SENU-285500 format. One record per residue (C-alpha): residue number from 0; residue in one letter; chain; x, y, z negated. Coordinates in pm, whole numbers, plus 50000, padded with zeros to 5 digits. Each point is the difference from the previous one (the first is absolute). Example, Ala and Ser with C-alpha at 12.3 -4.5 7.8 and 13.67 -1.06 7.14 Angstrom:
<recs>
     n   res   chain      px      py      pz
     0     a       A   51230   49550   49220
     1     s       A   50137   50344   50066
</recs>
This chain:
<recs>
     n   res   chain      px      py      pz
     0     m       A   44459   40988   26402
     1     s       A   49830   50118   49612
     2     s       A   49619   50066   50013
     3     t       A   49787   50152   49761
     4     g       A   49619   50147   50014
     5     s       A   49877   50309   49942
     6     p       A   49673   49984   49755
     7     t       A   49889   50365   50096
     8     g       A   49616   49946   50000
     9     s       A   49762   50162   49770
    10     a       A   49833   49806   49785
    11     t       A   49727   50251   49949
    12     s       A   49619   49858   50099
    13     s       A   49688   50006   49903
    14     r       A   50058   49706   49759
    15     q       A   50303   49876   49842
    16     r       A   50212   49711   50187
    17     l       A   50188   49830   49795
    18     d       A   50066   49702   50158
    19     i       A   50166   50251   50301
    20     q       A   50225   50127   49719
    21     g       A   50101   49670   49915
    22     l       A   50016   49880   50370
    23     r       A   50274   50335   49976
    24     a       A   50204   49853   49725
    25     i       A   50038   49659   50114
    26     a       A   50119   50168   50368
    27     v       A   50224   50258   49799
    28     l       A   50162   49696   49811
    29     a       A   50078   49815   50297
    30     v       A   50236   50214   50156
    31     v       A   50154   50076   49661
    32     a       A   50016   49631   49977
    33     l       A   50164   49958   50340
    34     h       A   50254   50293   50017
    35     v       A   50154   49853   49687
    36     g       A   49957   49611   50112
    37     f       A   49749   49838   49755
    38     g       A   49969   49676   50017
    39     s       A   49764   49866   50284
    40     l       A   49855   50326   50073
    41     t       A   50172   50022   50346
    42     g       A   49711   50168   50191
    43     g       A   49968   50262   49755
    44     f       A   50032   50237   50289
    45     v       A   49615   49903   50091
    46     g       A   49956   50272   49716
    47     v       A   50019   50277   50264
    48     d       A   49755   49842   50206
    49     v       A   49711   49927   49666
    50     f       A   50091   50424   49932
    51     f       A   49918   50067   50390
    52     a       A   49627   49804   49986
    53     i       A   49953   50170   49680
    54     s       A   50108   50363   50070
    55     g       A   49754   49977   50345
    56     f       A   49710   49885   49795
    57     l       A   50016   50239   49745
    58     i       A   50092   50335   50287
    59     t       A   49733   49884   50211
    60     q       A   49718   49955   49699
    61     q       A   50086   50373   49947
    62     l       A   49970   50134   50317
    63     m       A   49659   49782   50050
    64     r       A   49879   50134   49639
    65     q       A   50068   50360   50140
    66     v       A   49805   49889   50343
    67     r       A   49719   49888   49792
    68     t       A   49953   50258   49825
    69     e       A   50106   50320   50231
    70     g       A   50011   49838   50326
    71     r       A   50296   50091   50067
    72     v       A   50386   49983   49912
    73     s       A   50162   50290   49881
    74     l       A   50385   49947   50099
    75     l       A   50143   50301   49768
    76     g       A   49806   49801   49726
    77     f       A   50207   49689   50095
    78     y       A   50335   50091   50022
    79     a       A   49966   50174   49659
    80     r       A   49882   49696   49856
    81     r       A   50283   49806   50134
    82     a       A   50240   50299   49906
    83     r       A   49927   49955   49665
    84     r       A   50019   49666   50010
    85     i       A   50309   49900   50137
    86     l       A   50201   50288   50050
    87     p       A   50122   50071   49605
    88     a       A   50157   49687   49908
    89     a       A   50122   49926   50308
    90     t       A   50195   50303   49987
    91     v       A   50143   50000   49656
    92     v       A   50125   49635   50130
    93     l       A   50178   50184   50279
    94     l       A   50213   50269   49826
    95     a       A   50083   49777   49731
    96     t       A   50131   49746   50215
    97     v       A   50146   50247   50168
    98     v       A   50201   50201   49752
    99     y       A   50077   49621   49838
   100     a       A   50172   49922   50324
   101     a       A   50237   50369   49970
   102     f       A   50077   49915   49624
   103     f       A   50118   49666   50017
   104     l       A   50052   49861   50373
   105     g       A   50201   50235   50171
   106     f       A   49974   50225   50305
   107     v       A   49960   49700   50258
   108     r       A   49685   49816   49834
   109     t       A   49844   50338   49885
   110     r       A   50004   50146   50378
   111     e       A   49817   49674   50137
   112     i       A   49726   49991   49713
   113     a       A   49951   50367   50038
   114     l       A   49917   49980   50311
   115     d       A   49755   49633   49939
   116     a       A   49838   50303   49778
   117     l       A   49944   50258   50279
   118     w       A   49821   49706   50222
   119     s       A   49808   49857   49672
   120     a       A   49880   50350   49948
   121     a       A   49880   50066   50299
   122     f       A   49822   49629   50005
   123     a       A   50220   49879   50281
   124     a       A   50215   49778   49824
   125     n       A   49891   49678   50167
   126     f       A   50107   50158   50337
   127     r       A   50389   50076   49873
   128     f       A   50007   49624   49830
   129     a       A   49878   49824   50308
   130     a       A   50267   50186   50176
   131     l       A   50258   49891   49733
   132     e       A   49916   49652   49984
   133     t       A   50015   49933   50379
   134     d       A   50362   50118   49975
   135     y       A   50244   49686   49916
   136     f       A   50301   50171   49831
   137     s       A   49729   50218   49787
   138     a       A   49803   49732   49915
   139     a       A   50367   49901   49837
   140     l       A   49983   50281   49752
   141     p       A   49789   50002   49629
   142     p       A   49668   50073   50056
   143     s       A   49873   50370   49906
   144     p       A   49799   50076   49683
   145     l       A   49737   50137   50190
   146     q       A   49940   49723   50229
   147     h       A   49650   49892   49828
   148     f       A   49864   50349   50123
   149     w       A   49931   49854   50356
   150     s       A   49682   49869   49894
   151     l       A   49899   50331   49839
   152     a       A   50068   50146   50336
   153     v       A   49781   49717   50199
   154     e       A   49722   50098   49764
   155     e       A   50021   50367   50089
   156     q       A   50036   49948   50361
   157     f       A   49678   49813   49987
   158     y       A   49789   50264   49785
   159     l       A   50124   50277   50253
   160     v       A   49798   49784   50274
   161     w       A   49719   49834   49822
   162     p       A   49780   50304   49870
   163     l       A   50040   50122   50354
   164     v       A   49833   49685   50156
   165     i       A   49745   50037   49731
   166     l       A   49943   50353   50088
   167     g       A   49991   49907   50396
   168     c       A   49746   49732   49938
   169     l       A   49759   50224   49831
   170     w       A   50036   50265   50249
   171     v       A   49917   49733   50260
   172     l       A   49679   49896   49841
   173     k       A   49875   50324   49933
   174     r       A   50049   50076   50374
   175     r       A   49807   49684   50026
   176     s       A   49672   50049   49809
   177     e       A   49986   50354   50086
   178     h       A   50025   50168   49709
   179     a       A   49841   49798   49792
   180     e       A   50091   49798   49714
   181     p       A   50223   49703   50035
   182     d       A   49869   49657   49914
   183     p       A   50217   49879   49700
   184     r       A   50011   49638   50158
   185     g       A   50084   50133   50390
   186     r       A   50266   50205   49839
   187     r       A   50151   49692   49771
   188     r       A   50024   49803   50334
   189     v       A   50154   50293   50196
   190     l       A   50279   50015   49769
   191     v       A   50020   49587   49933
   192     i       A   50018   50023   50354
   193     a       A   50287   50256   50056
   194     l       A   50178   49877   49744
   195     g       A   49985   49650   50119
   196     v       A   50167   50110   50342
   197     v       A   50286   50115   49786
   198     i       A   50057   49708   49808
   199     v       A   49956   49783   50294
   200     a       A   50291   50164   50189
   201     s       A   50187   50072   49680
   202     l       A   50009   49644   49912
   203     l       A   50088   49905   50342
   204     a       A   50292   50202   49982
   205     s       A   50122   49865   49679
   206     a       A   49995   49673   50119
   207     v       A   50178   50062   50317
   208     l       A   50247   50256   49826
   209     t       A   50098   49767   49750
   210     r       A   50126   49745   50228
   211     t       A   50177   50281   50225
   212     s       A   50088   50286   49797
   213     p       A   49957   49910   49613
   214     e       A   50173   50278   49892
   215     a       A   49783   50215   50162
   216     a       A   49687   49819   49908
   217     y       A   50071   49992   49644
   218     f       A   50001   50349   49951
   219     s       A   49775   50121   50277
   220     p       A   49687   50192   49938
   221     f       A   49852   49855   50323
   222     t       A   50065   49633   49862
   223     r       A   49876   50102   49628
   224     a       A   49683   50172   50107
   225     w       A   49787   49679   50027
   226     e       A   50098   49943   49606
   227     l       A   49831   50310   49889
   228     g       A   49730   49978   50273
   229     l       A   49867   49643   49849
   230     g       A   49968   50179   49680
   231     a       A   49869   50317   50152
   232     i       A   49739   49753   50189
   233     a       A   49898   49848   49659
   234     a       A   49918   50376   49854
   235     i       A   49789   50046   50305
   236     a       A   49828   49679   50057
   237     f       A   49906   49905   49651
   238     r       A   49770   50238   49786
   239     d       A   50054   49999   49622
   240     d       A   49647   50031   49956
   241     g       A   49893   49629   50115
   242     p       A   49738   49754   49756
   243     q       A   50228   49870   49722
   244     d       A   49808   49619   50006
   245     a       A   50114   49652   49948
   246     t       A   50112   49997   50415
   247     a       A   50199   50308   49962
   248     r       A   50182   49878   49684
   249     w       A   50075   49644   50145
   250     r       A   50135   50193   50322
   251     a       A   50233   50225   49763
   252     q       A   50137   49725   49812
   253     v       A   50066   49777   50288
   254     l       A   50176   50312   50203
   255     s       A   50195   50148   49710
   256     a       A   50145   49621   49936
   257     f       A   50066   49983   50336
   258     g       A   50174   50330   50037
   259     m       A   50237   49929   49664
   260     f       A   50093   49656   50161
   261     f       A   50135   50148   50332
   262     i       A   50163   50262   49810
   263     v       A   50167   49750   49754
   264     c       A   50062   49775   50270
   265     a       A   50168   50305   50198
   266     c       A   50193   50071   49715
   267     l       A   50161   49673   49965
   268     q       A   50037   49840   50350
   269     f       A   50090   50285   50177
   270     n       A   50370   50081   50045
   271     d       A   50256   50167   50219
   272     a       A   49921   49710   50276
   273     t       A   49661   50145   50010
   274     p       A   49963   50220   50309
   275     f       A   49852   50313   49834
   276     p       A   49837   50165   50039
   277     g       A   49760   49895   50335
   278     t       A   49701   49716   49926
   279     p       A   50153   49882   49690
   280     a       A   49924   50310   49857
   281     l       A   49614   49917   50011
   282     v       A   50038   49752   49696
   283     p       A   50083   50309   49730
   284     v       A   49801   50217   50170
   285     l       A   49661   49833   50079
   286     g       A   50087   49863   49607
   287     s       A   50043   50377   49856
   288     v       A   49663   50088   50215
   289     f       A   49823   49694   49900
   290     i       A   50015   50101   49619
   291     i       A   49893   50340   50101
   292     v       A   49686   49911   50157
   293     a       A   49890   49735   49749
   294     g       A   50009   50277   49745
   295     t       A   49792   50202   50219
   296     l       A   49757   49759   50084
   297     w       A   49983   49860   49609
   298     h       A   50030   50321   49748
   299     g       A   50030   49693   49698
   300     p       A   50307   49803   49883
   301     t       A   50158   49765   50188
   302     v       A   50245   49724   49887
   303     v       A   50291   50199   50230
   304     g       A   49863   50323   49892
   305     r       A   49995   49896   49639
   306     l       A   50422   49934   50035
   307     l       A   50030   50308   50198
   308     s       A   49833   50245   49695
   309     v       A   50230   49839   49760
   310     p       A   50128   50308   49762
   311     p       A   50388   49954   50095
   312     l       A   49908   49978   50388
   313     q       A   49802   50358   49974
   314     v       A   50267   50185   49844
   315     i       A   50235   49866   50312
   316     g       A   49721   50078   50236
   317     n       A   49993   50350   49893
   318     w       A   50383   50059   50001
   319     s       A   50032   49830   50317
   320     y       A   50059   50292   50246
   321     s       A   50272   50137   49789
   322     l       A   50131   49623   49882
   323     y       A   50061   49995   50396
   324     l       A   50196   50279   50033
   325     w       A   50188   50022   49712
   326     h       A   50132   49583   50024
   327     f       A   50197   49973   50311
   328     p       A   50219   50336   49927
   329     v       A   50034   49884   49691
   330     l       A   50187   49637   50077
   331     v       A   50155   50096   50312
   332     l       A   50135   50340   49811
   333     a       A   50187   49724   49758
   334     e       A   50156   49823   50285
   335     l       A   50092   50252   50161
   336     q       A   50184   50142   49714
   337     l       A   50147   49630   49847
   338     g       A   50114   49904   50365
   339     r       A   49867   49662   49965
   340     e       A   49662   49809   49965
   341     l       A   49809   50016   49650
   342     h       A   49992   49739   49739
   343     w       A   49680   49865   49904
   344     w       A   50032   50144   49619
   345     e       A   50084   50355   50238
   346     q       A   49692   49945   50223
   347     i       A   49777   49963   49697
   348     l       A   50126   50334   49823
   349     l       A   50004   50187   50326
   350     v       A   49610   49860   50061
   351     a       A   49887   50108   49606
   352     l       A   50163   50357   50040
   353     a       A   49782   49998   50379
   354     f       A   49720   49947   49790
   355     v       A   50072   50287   49754
   356     l       A   50024   50220   50272
   357     a       A   49693   49901   50164
   358     g       A   49783   50049   49685
   359     l       A   50150   50330   49963
   360     s       A   49930   50099   50337
   361     y       A   49649   49901   49976
   362     r       A   49953   50141   49706
   363     f       A   50209   50314   50048
   364     v       A   49975   50071   50394
   365     e       A   49705   49785   50216
   366     e       A   49765   50044   49693
   367     p       A   50052   50395   49956
   368     f       A   49938   50054   50433
   369     r       A   49758   49724   50096
   370     r       A   49766   50076   49717
   371     g       A   50013   50399   50113
   372     v       A   50136   50167   49617
   373     l       A   50228   50144   50183
   374     w       A   49720   50146   50255
   375     r       A   49788   50158   49717
   376     r       A   50167   50311   49990
   377     p       A   49840   50253   50158
   378     v       A   50236   50117   50302
   379     l       A   50045   49600   50114
   380     r       A   49623   49963   49898
   381     r       A   49945   50269   50254
   382     a       A   50213   49890   50241
   383     g       A   49769   49724   50060
   384     s       A   50139   49678   50204
   385     l       A   50222   50244   50145
   386     g       A   50255   49971   49671
   387     p       A   50063   49612   49991
   388     v       A   50049   49994   50380
   389     a       A   50282   50295   49934
   390     l       A   50167   49681   49784
   391     y       A   50133   49871   50397
   392     p       A   50223   50264   50072
   393     l       A   50114   50073   49647
   394     s       A   50073   49636   49965
   395     i       A   50182   50054   50294
   396     t       A   50207   50307   49907
   397     l       A   50062   49828   49640
   398     v       A   50152   49700   50143
   399     a       A   50217   50215   50285
   400     l       A   50127   50203   49763
   401     t       A   50102   49749   49734
   402     c       A   50195   49782   50275
   403     f       A   50202   50306   50123
   404     g       A   50085   50071   49622
   405     a       A   50058   49632   49935
   406     n       A   50234   50001   50347
   407     s       A   50193   50270   49886
   408     y       A   50067   49872   49640
   409     a       A   50093   49657   50088
   410     t       A   50260   50202   50251
   411     g       A   50147   50224   49794
   412     a       A   50031   49748   49717
   413     a       A   50183   49767   50235
   414     r       A   50291   50272   50033
   415     d       A   50243   49974   49738
   416     g       A   50321   50127   50175
   417     y       A   50238   49890   50277
   418     q       A   50082   49632   49949
   419     p       A   50258   49841   50273
   420     a       A   49971   49710   50145
   421     i       A   50209   49676   49874
   422     t       A   50338   49933   50077
   423     l       A   50270   49754   50023
   424     a       A   50106   50180   49706
   425     e       A   49750   49857   49785
   426     a       A   50108   49630   50056
   427     d       A   50198   49816   49715
   428     s       A   50329   50118   49942
   429     s       A   50090   49683   49903
   430     g       A   49964   49828   50335
   431     s       A   49917   50041   50360
   432     a       A   49704   49894   50146
   433     e       A   49843   49658   50009
   434     e       A   50044   49779   50269
   435     p       A   49690   49958   50219
   436     k       A   49843   49641   49974
   437     d       A   50188   49757   50279
   438     s       A   49688   49956   50244
   439     e       A   49948   49648   50097
   440     q       A   50101   49952   50337
   441     p       A   49938   49598   50106
   442     d       A   50012   49885   50343
   443     r       A   50208   50318   50133
   444     p       A   50069   49964   50369
   445     a       A   50340   50069   50063
   446     s       A   49979   50253   50273
   447     s       A   49900   50321   49744
   448     d       A   49886   50352   50151
   449     a       A   50242   50160   49701
   450     p       A   50182   50301   50132
   451     p       A   50358   49927   50062
   452     a       A   50248   50052   49652
   453     a       A   50148   50334   50159
   454     k       A   49645   50142   49908
   455     a       A   50117   49986   49638
   456     q       A   49879   50311   49838
   457     e       A   49963   50103   49633
   458     p       A   49790   49845   49745
   459     d       A   49626   50020   50016
   460     p       A   49952   50232   49686
   461     l       A   49645   49941   49923
   462     p       A   50034   49636   49816
   463     d       A   50234   50225   49782
   464     l       A   49729   50329   49991
   465     v       A   49698   49694   49907
   466     k       A   50211   49868   49709
   467     a       A   50090   50357   49857
   468     s       A   49631   50092   50045
   469     v       A   49910   49694   49772
   470     l       A   50223   50131   49747
   471     a       A   49863   50320   50024
   472     a       A   49664   49930   49981
   473     r       A   50056   49769   49689
   474     k       A   50170   50265   49835
   475     n       A   49692   50175   50051
   476     q       A   50145   50321   50201
   477     p       A   49792   50264   50131
   478     i       A   49772   49954   50375
   479     p       A   50218   50170   50268
   480     t       A   49771   50322   50093
   481     n       A   50071   49952   50358
   482     l       A   49874   49609   50069
   483     e       A   49938   49878   50349
   484     p       A   49755   49968   50145
   485     g       A   49783   50230   49804
   486     l       A   49780   49889   49703
   487     t       A   49678   50156   50122
   488     n       A   50070   49848   50369
   489     l       A   50152   49699   49874
   490     s       A   49693   49773   50099
   491     d       A   50074   50140   50371
   492     d       A   50354   49942   50022
   493     v       A   49921   49689   50236
   494     e       A   50189   49848   50270
   495     t       A   49886   50101   50376
   496     v       A   49893   49750   50197
   497     g       A   49870   50204   50311
   498     a       A   49764   49794   50233
   499     c       A   50047   49671   49870
   500     n       A   49763   50022   49686
   501     y       A   49909   49689   50009
   502     y       A   49777   50017   49681
   503     a       A   49792   50305   50056
   504     t       A   49951   49935   50392
   505     n       A   49964   49681   50219
   506     v       A   50318   50101   50180
   507     r       A   50196   49705   50096
   508     k       A   50300   50141   50192
   509     l       A   50406   49998   49927
   510     c       A   50149   50304   49905
   511     p       A   50360   50026   50018
   512     r       A   50192   50217   49797
   513     g       A   50421   50039   49826
   514     d       A   50196   49946   50370
   515     v       A   49722   49940   50259
   516     d       A   50209   49918   50275
   517     a       A   50261   49748   49797
   518     e       A   50001   49641   50115
   519     k       A   49993   49869   49664
   520     t       A   49620   49993   49814
   521     m       A   49951   50059   49604
   522     v       A   49637   49846   49902
   523     i       A   49856   50056   49646
   524     i       A   49639   49812   49937
   525     g       A   49783   50012   49757
   526     d       A   49777   50228   49791
   527     s       A   50024   50368   49844
   528     h       A   50330   49824   49824
   529     a       A   50114   49997   50317
   530     r       A   49907   50307   50141
   531     h       A   50129   50213   49685
   532     w       A   50380   49868   50115
   533     t       A   49907   50202   50351
   534     p       A   50236   50278   49937
   535     a       A   50251   49749   49907
   536     v       A   49948   49775   50303
   537     e       A   50004   50326   50268
   538     e       A   50331   50127   49821
   539     i       A   50177   49679   50009
   540     a       A   49893   49940   50357
   541     e       A   50089   50334   50121
   542     r       A   50379   49951   49863
   543     s       A   50051   49668   50069
   544     g       A   49846   49986   50361
   545     y       A   49687   49801   49946
   546     r       A   49639   50036   50145
   547     g       A   49819   49985   49727
   548     y       A   49607   49880   49957
   549     v       A   49790   50016   49698
   550     l       A   49737   49751   50010
   551     a       A   49791   50097   49647
   552     m       A   49649   49990   49915
   553     p       A   49954   50152   49666
   554     q       A   49788   49744   49786
   555     c       A   50062   49720   50217
   556     t       A   50223   49776   49846
   557     v       A   50297   49847   50207
   558     s       A   49882   49647   49829
   559     l       A   49764   49842   50288
   560     v       A   49725   50002   49769
   561     t       A   49691   50181   49993
   562     p       A   49951   50291   49723
   563     d       A   49774   50149   49862
   564     k       A   49855   50370   50115
   565     i       A   50149   50290   49807
   566     d       A   49662   50099   49956
   567     s       A   49818   49664   49936
   568     t       A   50028   49687   49943
   569     d       A   49892   49896   50352
   570     p       A   50299   49869   50262
   571     m       A   50239   50198   50136
   572     t       A   49920   49829   50392
   573     s       A   50188   50324   50140
   574     c       A   50370   49850   49815
   575     d       A   49869   49675   50188
   576     d       A   50018   50162   50364
   577     f       A   50315   50188   49874
   578     h       A   50175   49695   49918
   579     d       A   49982   49881   50344
   580     f       A   50108   50315   50090
   581     m       A   50274   50053   49835
   582     l       A   50117   49643   50044
   583     s       A   49988   50035   50377
   584     s       A   50176   50291   50029
   585     v       A   50326   49876   49755
   586     k       A   49959   49693   50293
   587     k       A   49989   50306   50271
   588     l       A   50284   50203   49892
   589     r       A   50218   49700   49835
   590     p       A   50174   50226   49769
   591     d       A   50392   49996   49953
   592     l       A   49920   50092   49593
   593     l       A   49614   49948   49868
   594     l       A   49957   50127   49630
   595     i       A   49710   49884   49833
   596     s       A   49839   50171   49704
   597     s       A   49656   50010   49813
   598     r       A   49783   50080   49657
   599     p       A   49976   49616   49854
   600     i       A   49602   49943   50032
   601     s       A   49924   49873   49634
   602     a       A   49611   50016   49994
   603     a       A   49789   49809   50241
   604     y       A   50006   49888   50354
   605     h       A   49729   49860   50301
   606     d       A   50004   49650   50174
   607     s       A   49733   49811   50189
   608     s       A   49855   49870   49671
   609     g       A   49967   50403   49867
   610     r       A   50181   50186   49738
   611     h       A   50215   49886   49741
   612     t       A   50162   50163   49688
   613     d       A   50180   49705   49788
   614     r       A   50320   50176   49927
   615     e       A   50162   49621   50043
   616     d       A   49837   49950   50341
   617     v       A   50039   50357   50147
   618     r       A   50393   49969   49914
   619     r       A   50013   49619   50205
   620     a       A   49784   50176   50264
   621     v       A   50214   50288   50053
   622     y       A   50302   49805   49984
   623     r       A   49913   49798   50270
   624     g       A   49900   50307   50209
   625     y       A   50360   50130   49925
   626     e       A   50112   49666   50149
   627     r       A   49802   50013   50299
   628     l       A   50100   50351   50068
   629     l       A   50385   49912   49946
   630     a       A   49943   49676   50256
   631     q       A   49884   50221   50282
   632     v       A   50241   50284   49991
   633     k       A   50297   49851   49890
   634     p       A   50065   49821   50334
   635     v       A   49930   50313   50176
   636     a       A   50209   50245   49809
   637     k       A   50391   50007   50065
   638     r       A   50022   50083   49593
   639     t       A   49740   50016   49768
   640     v       A   50004   50143   49673
   641     w       A   49718   50040   49714
   642     l       A   50018   50348   49803
   643     r       A   49924   49907   49615
   644     d       A   49691   50230   49895
   645     v       A   50097   50326   49805
   646     p       A   49944   50034   49666
   647     a       A   49605   50121   49921
   648     l       A   49911   50211   49678
   649     e       A   49653   50005   49824
   650     f       A   49990   50419   49982
   651     d       A   49924   50216   50270
   652     p       A   50364   50236   50075
   653     a       A   49858   50317   50023
   654     t       A   49781   50015   49673
   655     c       A   50295   49850   49817
   656     l       A   50298   50240   50110
   657     s       A   49713   50290   50031
   658     s       A   49902   49957   49629
   659     n       A   50338   49932   49838
   660     k       A   50305   50237   49945
   661     t       A   50285   49712   50042
   662     l       A   50063   49674   50166
   663     s       A   49964   49766   49729
   664     p       A   49617   49988   49978
   665     c       A   50029   49917   50425
   666     t       A   50205   49664   49950
   667     y       A   49826   49656   50024
   668     k       A   50046   49615   50027
   669     p       A   49907   49873   50298
   670     l       A   49636   49870   50036
   671     e       A   50072   49604   49895
   672     s       A   49702   49891   50253
   673     q       A   50200   50205   50325
   674     q       A   50339   49844   49835
   675     d       A   49829   49652   50021
   676     g       A   49903   50067   50334
   677     a       A   50316   50068   50114
   678     d       A   50122   49696   49875
   679     l       A   49757   49838   50210
   680     q       A   50139   50133   50283
   681     m       A   50337   49965   49960
   682     q       A   49925   49611   49908
   683     a       A   49869   50013   50344
   684     a       A   50251   50149   50214
   685     k       A   50267   49780   49836
   686     a       A   49817   49650   50086
   687     a       A   49982   50156   50366
   688     r       A   50360   50074   49926
   689     v       A   49916   50363   50082
   690     e       A   50248   50265   49877
   691     t       A   49874   50259   49716
   692     v       A   50057   50343   49905
   693     d       A   49924   50095   49621
   694     l       A   50018   50375   49950
   695     d       A   49881   50022   49669
   696     d       A   50312   50112   49882
   697     m       A   49913   50325   50175
   698     f       A   49758   50079   49753
   699     c       A   50059   49835   49667
   700     d       A   50335   49915   49792
   701     s       A   50126   49674   49918
   702     v       A   49733   49959   49700
   703     g       A   49695   50091   50215
   704     i       A   49938   50364   49915
   705     c       A   49899   50200   50280
   706     t       A   50006   50360   50104
   707     t       A   49718   50173   50182
   708     v       A   50297   50268   50119
   709     v       A   50328   49992   50173
   710     g       A   50196   50268   49956
   711     d       A   49699   50212   50106
   712     t       A   49829   49766   50219
   713     i       A   49654   49869   49878
   714     t       A   50010   49623   50131
   715     h       A   49608   49908   49990
   716     r       A   49727   50193   50125
   717     d       A   49787   49796   49791
   718     g       A   50024   49689   49809
   719     h       A   50134   49755   50278
   720     h       A   50098   50191   50337
   721     l       A   50309   50217   50035
   722     t       A   49992   50337   50095
   723     a       A   50138   50081   50342
   724     t       A   50281   50185   49872
   725     y       A   50123   49740   49814
   726     s       A   49940   49728   50254
   727     e       A   50285   50240   50226
   728     e       A   50227   50000   49680
   729     l       A   49996   49624   50019
   730     a       A   50070   50003   50358
   731     r       A   50400   49968   49907
   732     t       A   50006   49758   49764
   733     l       A   49717   49770   50218
   734     g       A   50185   49996   50283
   735     e       A   50323   49955   49813
   736     r       A   49891   49719   49825
   737     l       A   49852   49853   50308
   738     e       A   50366   50063   50141
   739     v       A   49842   50161   50299
   740     w       A   50139   50406   49903
</recs>
């Protein structure tokens, strides 16, 4: 999950706060460092929380100043200032990102980015990305270059409500004082109580949801409101006109030192394993509040204040909002276009570009709007606050029109005449197609379920078509026009599991498929890499007289170990429960044919002593998990076959095929890490004298060059899952290699 903060609070106050500008610089640098994978700043995501605290303080300080001087809050004036501050630069970045996608990323990615831009322009990006993060298969796709707009949406949702809360409190005080001037101390006390209730409720929600639903907790305004609230309560509870004596100076020195210590510790010690936001977010938020309050108590310099006031940090602090907006699209768009991870020197160049764009954006977009230069024109001056407020509908309209135009352009640019599907005629005329790799068949039972020889039929044409397709791709032939599945819905070409969605629900029952009245039973077990074989298994079972079952849970490796959750480094205990269900079901069904397929686990596992990430330790534990699995399932199945994991690629096939006109850029060599994990599976199977079937030749040629298109069928819906369409086309090939077709 990628994250950034949004330094949108205004820096204007009765005196210049250089420490806050420097704190903004620290926060945005931490976020940028995180996104380029810099050094030990594994907790750079806390820059979000620093920004939230700063923004809550500054905005509330503005509102309270208006309450003190005018006795009221002007909602129109407040939203006018917010519009001038955030909309111009944000709109420019949204427009630039969508236009760049249209020219360089193809119509599939442009369509998705345009939709992200619309949600972002409406300040609802957090809800969209929360929904995407909860979708297992969407999580396998590349991140959106606009994903960082979630935090801007959270801020604006908070500020949609917070001025109304202040107005409500003022109204109650006025009613209680019977039209007398409310006591300033009583007013602050009521606001502190009201805000305190919000903070406590939000923090409790954050702590609970971070454990039960981390995606919702991360993006929700309800679980983040307390962070802005703590900054806001500092603006209400601590006045800027206190005595400037030795006690105030000493308190400021201690508070600011502790504050910086908290922030630095969070940046260095927090990582993906930290349950966030939850209570750990208190560390960077309180650290920020301590520094802010220190500058309120003591107007003179502190040690931390001097460090934060150095000129380079002041410049970055001024640019922080624009830098926040630009850096993530610059990095992600480049990665999407290249179709691979960026090299360190590429990241340095792109970060430098982001700084240049931030400086230009600050100078020519932010400042003219924020300082009111454009509003001095007579027509706009007479409009008062209505002029800036009109930026909201204007921004949404501009973004919507640009999205429509970009999507139309990208779609039109992809149409370059009709290109036919690849056929067997493309095969090398010098010889026939390669013979498929022989499958290892140790310990094969004497009685086979294979159909009798009388059922001989024409040879399977698919292996020859794969060879022809790889040759066509290596010759850089045009991409076929009518691809199946279509590129615009490639990620949706997912196998149908019916009522037995073991991942999304707690259902633990059996769903027969194929020939449901058959006496013979076929079962496939594993994770999503077993589940993507569902169409093939169902076709084989129907044709060959099996009652089929798919016992597969995405992300739950078939190795009997506990993996990480997809969205965190917490143990996926639901996988342990599924393993129990899977094993008991296999023992109950006693299948005639048991198939095993799983994505190799490579990052981490959990046991009673905690989480383990050492590569060799993980390999040993996973291998032992394979051994335990085979020891339990092999004795109860008449025949057990392990399907080697299919080749994985490092780019998104939809992006590649929609942004190129020829096949060659979308060829690949299987990921080395995936192949290494697949080899480990084959070793475990061989040691247990279990049959294996290798289908790598249905994707790649003899030298390891693989294609994403076979005929006119796309093989993968993402980097490692088969499309349901190609899975079904592989049914005969798989069935013949299993000798049951």
